[in-house]
N, C-alpha and C positions, 0 to 999 in steps of 0.2 A: 499756620505757623511760619514764621520767616525763615529764610535760608540761614540768616545769622544765628538764630537759636539752634537750628539743627547742627550747624558747624561747631558752635560752642559745646554742644552736648557730645559730639564726636571727639573733640579735642580733650575735654575734661574726663570723659569716661574711658578713653583709650588707656589711661594710666591706672585705672581702678584695679586693685589686686584680686577682686572677685569677678571681674568681667568675664573671663574665659568660661568659668563653670557656673556663673550665676544666671539669674533670669535675664539680665540685660544683654548677655552675650548672644541671645537668640533674637533680639529685637532688631527690626529694620530702622532706618534713620528717623522716620517720623515718630514711631512708638518709643524709640530710645530718647528722643528729645522730650516727649511727653513725660516719661518717667524722671528724666533729669530735672525738669522744671518743677516737679512735685516731690523732690527728695532732698535730703540733707544728711550729712555725716554727724554722728553723735558718739562721743567717747564716754565710757563707763569705767570706773575704778573697780578693782576686785572687791566683790561682796555686794555691789549695788544690784538692785532689782531692776531689770530692764522692762519686764512685763509681769505684773502680779497674777497669781492664780485667781481665776474667776472673773477677770476683767474682759470686757468686749474689746477686741483689738480693732481700733480704728486705723492703726498703722501697721505696716508689714516691714520687717527688717531683713536685711541681708548682711551676714557677718563678713566684715572686711579683714578682721584680724583678731586674734585672741581666742579664748575658749569660753563657751557659755554652757552653764548647767541647766538641764531640763529637770525641774524639781517638783515632786509631789509632796505636799504637806497634809498629813492625815489629821483628822479631827482631834486625835489625842496628842498631837505635837510631833509625831514621828516623821522624819524627813527621809525621803528616798530619792536618790539621783537616778532618773530614768535613762538619761543619755548625756553625752558630752558632745556639744556641737562646735564646729569649727568653720573655717573660711568657706564661703558660698552657701552655708546652710541657712535655712529660713527661720525667722522668729515671728511668731504670731499665727493667727488662723485666717487664711485668705477668704474663708467662707463667711467670716463675720460673727461666728458664734463665740460664746464665752470660752476662754482658754482653760483647758483642763488642768494644765500645769503652769508653773511659773518659770520664767527665764531669768537666770541670775548670772552675773559675770563671775567666772571662776578665775579669771586673770584680767588684767587691763584689756578692754575690748573696744573695738571700733565697729559701729554698725551703720549701714546706709539705711535710713528710714524713709519710707514713702507712704503716702496715703493709700488706703485700701481702694478708695474710689479711683485713684489714678491707675493702680494696678489692673483693676477690672476694665477700665477704659482701654488700657494698653493691650489687654488680651483681646478685646473686641476689634482693635485696629490691626493687630498682628497675631495670627493664630499660633505662630511659632513660640510666642511668649507663653501661651497656655500650655503648649506641649512641654516646654522646658519646666514650667511650674509643676506639672504632673510628674515629670521625671524626678525633680528634686524631692517632692513630697514622698514619692514611692521609695527613693533611695534612703531617706531618713527613717521611714517606717521599717524598711528591711534591715537597717543597721540595728534598730532596737530589737527586732525579732532575733537577729543573730546573737545579740548579747544575752537575751533571755534563754536561748538555746545553750549558750556557753555556761550560764549559771546553773542550769538544771542538773541536779545530781552531781555537782562538781564541788570539790573541796576549795577552800580559800586559796591554797597554793596553786591549784589548777586554774582558778579564775585569774589570778595574777599572771601566771604564765601565758594564758590565752590572750590577755590584754596586751602584754609586752610583745607577744609573737605577732599580733595584728599590727602593732606600731612598727615592728621590725620589718614587716613586709613592705610597708610604705616607705620607711626611712632608708631601706636598702637601695631605693631608686634615686635617693637625693644626697644623702650624707653618710660617709663611712669613715672609719679610722683604720690604720694598718692592721690592728689586732681585733677588729670587730665592727659592729654596727652601732653608731652613736644614737641613743634615744633621749630626747628631751621630753620628759613627762609634762604634759600641759597643765596639770592641776597639782595642788598641794597634797601632801600625804593624807591629811584628814579627809579631803574630798575624794581622793582615790579610794580610801578605805570604805567610805560610805557607798561609793559607786559599786565596789566589789562585794559589798555586804559583809564587812568584817570590821575589826577595830584597828586603829593605828598601830597598836602594839603587835597584833598578830601579823599585820602587813609587814612591819619591820622584820619580824622573825622570818617571814617567808622570803623577803629580799635577801636576808643573810644566808638562808638555806640554799637559794639558787647560786649565791656567790661562792659558798663553800664547795659546791659541786662544779665550779669553774664554768658555769653556764653564762654568767654575766659578771661584770666588774662594777662596783658601786663607786661612782666618781663624786657625786654630791647628792643632796636630797632630791633633786629634780633631774639628774642626768645619770644614765647607766650606759655601759658598753656591753652589748650582747656578743659574747665570744663563741657561742655554740647555738646557732639558730635551730639546728635539727633537734638537739636535746630539749630546747625550750618548747618546741612544738610537740615533742613526745610527752613531756610533762603535762602540757595542756590537754592532750587528747587521750591520755592513758586511763586505764581502769585503776582501781585501788592497788591491786597486787603488782601491776606493771609499774605503777608510780614508785612503789617501794624499791623495785628492782633498779629502775633508772637512777634513783637517788642513792643506791647502795646503802640503804638503811634497813635495820631490822624492823619487822612488823610489830607495832606497839598497840596495846589496848587504847581505845579512844580516850580514856581518862589520863593516859600518860603522854599524849601528844602535845600538850601545852597549847592547844588551840590551833596549831599549824595545819592540822588535818581535820579540824572540827567541821561537823556538818553545818551547812548554811542555816538550817532551821534552829540551831542552838545559839546563833549569834544575832540577837535582837538589838540592833543599834538604834539608840534614841538620840537624835541631835535636833537642834532647833535652828531654823532658818534665821540668819541675821536680818535685822530690821532693814527694809528697803530704804534706799536714799533717793529722793525724788529729784535732786538737783542734777542737771545734765549740762553738757557743754556742746552746743551746736556750732559747727564750723563751716556753714555755708552750703550751697547746693553741691552735692556729690553723689554720683552713682557708683 
């Protein structure tokens, strides 16, 4: 490989938004150039299918920007959002097996696509790439396990509080307002409701309940300001009796809670995945 190719890869990849935490950040000059020459940036509109469920992944993607839904479509048409992926997260199966889930754009997304063959060759050339790949896969698996733990025996209100609290922990290091922590929710209310295992109507009621308790302020459909992170964390991790105490509400029978405290098992959400769109816009080599 020529020095010119290596130099071009270094210059182009230096500005990549996913370089620091992605696979390429661990690559040496030669392996980086190899990945660069076998990759390209692709843009997807919200709702487009990036990788269908059941397909064999010949390409591996690194998310450069936007949010991607990891979705399972059951035989009866029920859709479950397994995870929400963001910058530096992986798309596809590096092992080459069929994908167990589909990857869909939850917002406008940019993805750096590379051939699986190039990735395997890069790992052979530079073991640091293989180590970084294992780290990324392990992190994504741990995040899914954490959400499963959060959802277990939790009300829909607690799940929403737990999700917002996790976002607040990250956002507090980046962006804040004089009166709280600004959170830009990366998905629409419908997708968030499906992810949390509830309905958009119950989700809206739970947002309003947190706002009435001065735990957060609703700015728009996709933005909130958390004004009391401690209380938000207590709502997320409390038991049923503690939750009633935190919210200063009388204990009500399950039939009178209007769904805000409904057990997860009573909320069977049936949604259908939008038809995937195959057209894509490639914008040249980009890592």
